[in-house]
C-alpha positions in Angstrom: -1.9 -3.2 -2.5 -1.7 -3.7 1.3 -4.6 -6.0 1.8 -3.1 -9.1 3.5 -0.1 -9.3 5.9 0.4 -13.0 6.9 2.2 -13.8 10.1 4.6 -16.7 10.2 6.6 -17.8 13.3 10.3 -17.0 12.7 11.5 -20.1 14.3 9.6 -22.6 12.1 11.6 -22.8 8.8 9.0 -24.9 6.9 6.2 -22.5 7.7 8.4 -19.5 6.8 9.3 -21.0 3.5 5.7 -21.8 2.7 4.3 -18.4 3.8 5.9 -16.6 0.9 4.0 -18.8 -1.6 0.5 -18.4 -0.3 -0.6 -15.3 -2.1 -0.4 -12.7 0.7 0.6 -9.2 -0.2 3.2 -9.3 2.5 4.6 -11.8 5.0 5.6 -10.9 8.6 8.2 -13.2 10.1 7.5 -13.0 13.8 10.0 -12.7 16.6 7.5 -11.7 19.2 4.3 -13.5 20.4 4.7 -16.7 18.4 8.3 -17.4 19.5 9.0 -18.8 23.0 11.4 -16.9 25.2 13.9 -19.6 25.1 14.0 -19.5 21.2 14.0 -15.7 20.6 17.8 -15.3 20.2 18.1 -18.4 17.9 15.2 -17.2 15.7 16.9 -14.0 14.5 19.5 -15.5 12.1 17.0 -17.8 10.3 14.6 -14.8 9.9 17.4 -12.6 8.4 18.4 -15.4 6.0 14.8 -16.0 4.9 14.3 -12.3 4.2 17.6 -12.1 2.2 16.4 -14.8 -0.2 14.4 -14.1 -3.4 10.6 -14.3 -2.9 7.3 -13.5 -4.5 6.0 -10.9 -2.0 7.2 -8.3 0.5 8.9 -9.5 3.7 8.6 -7.9 7.1 9.9 -8.8 10.5 7.9 -8.2 13.8 10.5 -7.4 16.5 9.8 -7.5 20.2 8.4 -4.5 21.9 10.6 -1.5 22.8 10.2 -2.3 26.5 11.5 -5.8 26.1 15.1 -6.9 26.4 15.0 -8.3 22.9 14.1 -5.4 20.6 17.6 -3.9 20.1 19.3 -7.2 19.1 16.3 -8.1 17.0 16.9 -5.1 14.8 20.7 -5.3 14.9 20.7 -8.9 13.8 17.9 -8.9 11.2 18.1 -5.5 9.4 19.8 -6.1 6.1 19.3 -6.8 2.4 15.8 -8.0 1.6 14.0 -6.5 4.6 11.1 -4.5 3.4 9.8 -3.4 6.7 9.6 -3.7 10.5 6.4 -4.2 12.6 6.8 -2.6 16.0 4.3 -4.1 18.6 2.8 -2.2 21.5 3.8 1.3 20.2 2.9 3.8 22.9 4.7 7.1 22.2 6.4 9.3 19.7 9.7 8.5 21.5 9.3 4.9 20.5 9.2 5.8 16.8 12.1 8.3 17.1 14.3 5.7 18.8 13.5 2.9 16.3 13.9 5.3 13.3 17.3 6.4 14.6 18.4 2.8 15.0 17.1 1.6 11.6 18.6 4.6 9.8 22.0 3.9 11.3 21.8 0.2 10.4 20.8 1.1 6.9 23.8 3.4 6.5 26.2 0.9 8.1 25.0 -1.9 5.8 24.9 0.1 2.5 21.1 0.3 2.3 19.1 3.3 1.1 18.3 5.3 4.2 14.5 5.4 4.8 13.7 2.6 2.5 12.7 0.2 5.3 9.0 0.6 6.1 8.0 0.9 9.8 4.5 -0.2 10.9 3.7 0.7 14.5 1.0 -1.5 16.1 -1.4 0.1 18.4 -2.6 -2.4 21.0 -2.8 -0.7 24.4 -4.8 2.1 26.0 -1.7 4.2 26.2 -1.0 3.8 22.5 -4.5 4.6 21.4 -4.6 7.7 23.7 -1.4 9.0 22.2 -2.1 8.0 18.6 -2.1 11.6 17.4 1.4 12.3 18.9 2.6 8.9 17.6 1.6 9.8 14.1 2.9 13.3 14.3 6.3 11.8 15.0 6.0 10.2 11.6 6.0 13.6 9.8 9.1 15.0 11.6 11.6 12.9 9.6 14.2 13.3 12.3 16.8 10.7 11.3 16.0 8.9 8.1 15.1 12.1 6.1 11.9 10.4 4.8 8.5 9.3 6.1 9.3 5.8 7.3 5.8 5.3 8.9 3.2 5.0 6.1 0.5 3.2 8.0 -0.3 1.8 11.5 -1.8 -1.5 12.5 -4.4 -2.4 15.2 -3.8 -5.3 17.7 -7.2 -6.1 19.0 -6.2 -9.0 21.3 -3.7 -7.1 23.4 -5.9 -4.0 23.3 -8.8 -6.0 24.7 -6.6 -7.6 27.3 -5.3 -4.2 28.4 -8.8 -2.8 28.8 -10.4 -5.9 30.2 -12.8 -6.2 27.2 -14.5 -9.4 26.0 -15.4 -8.6 22.4 -18.5 -10.2 20.9 -18.4 -11.9 17.4 -19.4 -8.5 15.8 -16.7 -6.7 17.8 -18.8 -3.7 18.6 -16.8 -3.1 21.7 -13.8 -2.3 19.5 -15.6 0.1 17.1 -14.4 3.2 18.9 -10.7 2.1 18.8 -10.9 1.4 15.1 -12.6 4.7 14.3 -10.0 6.5 16.3 -7.2 4.9 14.3 -8.8 5.7 11.0 -9.4 9.3 12.0 -5.9 9.9 13.3 -4.4 8.3 10.2 -6.3 10.6 7.9 -5.5 13.7 10.0 -1.8 12.8 9.9 -1.8 12.2 6.1 -0.8 8.5 6.3 -2.5 5.6 4.6 -5.6 3.8 6.0 -4.6 1.5 8.8 -4.3 -2.3 8.9 -6.9 -4.1 10.9 -6.3 -6.7 13.6 -6.1 -10.4 13.0 -9.3 -12.4 13.1 -8.9 -15.0 15.8 -12.1 -17.1 15.3 -10.4 -19.4 12.9 -13.4 -21.6 12.2 -15.8 -18.7 11.6 -15.1 -17.9 7.9 -18.4 -16.1 7.5 -17.6 -14.0 10.5 -14.3 -13.0 8.9 -16.1 -11.9 5.7 -18.4 -9.7 7.7 -15.5 -8.3 9.7 -13.6 -7.5 6.5 -16.6 -5.7 5.0 -17.1 -3.6 8.2 -13.4 -2.9 8.4 -13.2 -1.7 4.8 -16.3 0.5 5.2 -14.6 2.1 8.2 -11.5 3.1 6.3 -9.1 0.2 6.8 -7.1 -0.8 3.8 -6.1 -4.3 4.8 -5.7 -6.8 7.6 -3.1 -8.8 9.5 -3.7 -12.6 9.0 -2.7 -15.5 11.2 -3.8 -18.4 9.0 -3.3 -19.1 5.3 -7.0 -19.7 4.8 -7.7 -16.1 5.7 -5.7 -14.7 2.8 -8.2 -15.2 -0.1 -11.1 -13.8 2.0 -9.0 -10.7 3.0 -7.6 -10.1 -0.5 -11.1 -10.2 -2.0 -12.7 -8.2 0.7 -10.3 -5.3 0.6 -10.1 -5.1 -3.2 -12.6 -3.1 -5.2 -15.2 -5.2 -6.8 -16.0 -5.1 -10.5 -19.3 -3.3 -9.7 -17.5 -0.7 -7.6 -15.0 -0.1 -10.4 -17.7 0.2 -13.0 -19.7 2.7 -10.8 -16.5 4.8 -10.2 -16.0 5.0 -14.0 -19.7 6.1 -14.5 -19.4 8.7 -11.8 -16.2 10.3 -13.3 -17.6 10.2 -16.9 -20.9 11.7 -15.9 -19.3 14.4 -13.7 -16.8 15.4 -16.4 -19.6 15.8 -18.9 -21.6 17.9 -16.4 -18.6 19.9 -15.5 -17.9 20.8 -19.2 -21.4 22.3 -19.2 -20.7 24.4 -16.1 -22.4 22.2 -13.5 -20.7 20.9 -10.4 -23.3 18.3 -9.4 -25.0 15.5 -11.3 -27.1 12.4 -10.5 -25.5 8.9 -11.0 -27.5 5.8 -10.2 -29.9 8.0 -8.2 -27.2 9.6 -6.0 -26.0 13.2 -6.1 -22.4 13.4 -7.2 -20.2 16.4 -6.5 -16.4 16.9 -6.1 -15.9 14.8 -2.9 -17.7 11.8 -4.5 -15.7 12.2 -7.7 -12.4 12.4 -5.7 -13.3 9.2 -3.9 -14.0 7.5 -7.3 -10.7 8.7 -8.6 -8.8 7.3 -5.6 -10.5 3.9 -6.1 -9.5 3.8 -9.8 -6.0 4.9 -9.0 -5.6 2.1 -6.5 -6.8 -0.4 -9.1 -4.3 1.0 -11.7 -1.4 0.8 -9.2 -2.3 -2.8 -8.4 -2.3 -3.7 -12.1 
């Protein structure tokens, strides 16, 4: 499952060690926004060492943006055994992905790692990135260097996106609905997984987070970036199918198969008409539950 991705500042050893024990599906050790300029170089080695150690969940690193003077050395010094993926902030073009894929693929070869195994999550957090999202995701399918689809999902960065556009989102974040819908649509068109939603920054508004997670899941997001340990449980629960949803999916499939055996391609379940699209959605839900188990 890709429900919760918890950020931890790469230059705080105690917080890094604790992050892997908090129940997130994945932890992202950060070299970007949470690390001061003066500490960026020194943070790389501890991050590489932390990711090389045994742990209970997947481990990612968020490098600095392509346009920064830090991105190349971030990758060169961190990519190695135990790195499950790279989060690339402020992705704005297909060229960004081609360049990063080329570099990661060569580091994998040089260091004896399976080429293409390291996941790459582009983060869309600027107007330019959102405008070019279709081309960004098309680059994912070209498999130019690694020979595999390294980009399996994208993430949304609402804070930088809002800053770039001069937005002041309300608690319900209606001002960001268009951007979120655009990411979901582009992801589906490109054949990648549902995107990961932006962190929730109102740390004292737990109920607001629950509502945001519910909206996000209904829109087609599969998970969320987290910036505080207390968000993990809410996010994990919110993006996972409930017992009622699982039971309903099972009823839909059973009723439809029975109708199909009699030559019908539509049936009512719980007062709703069920046809092939509804059945396929129910099957996807049960498949996700089975994979989690």
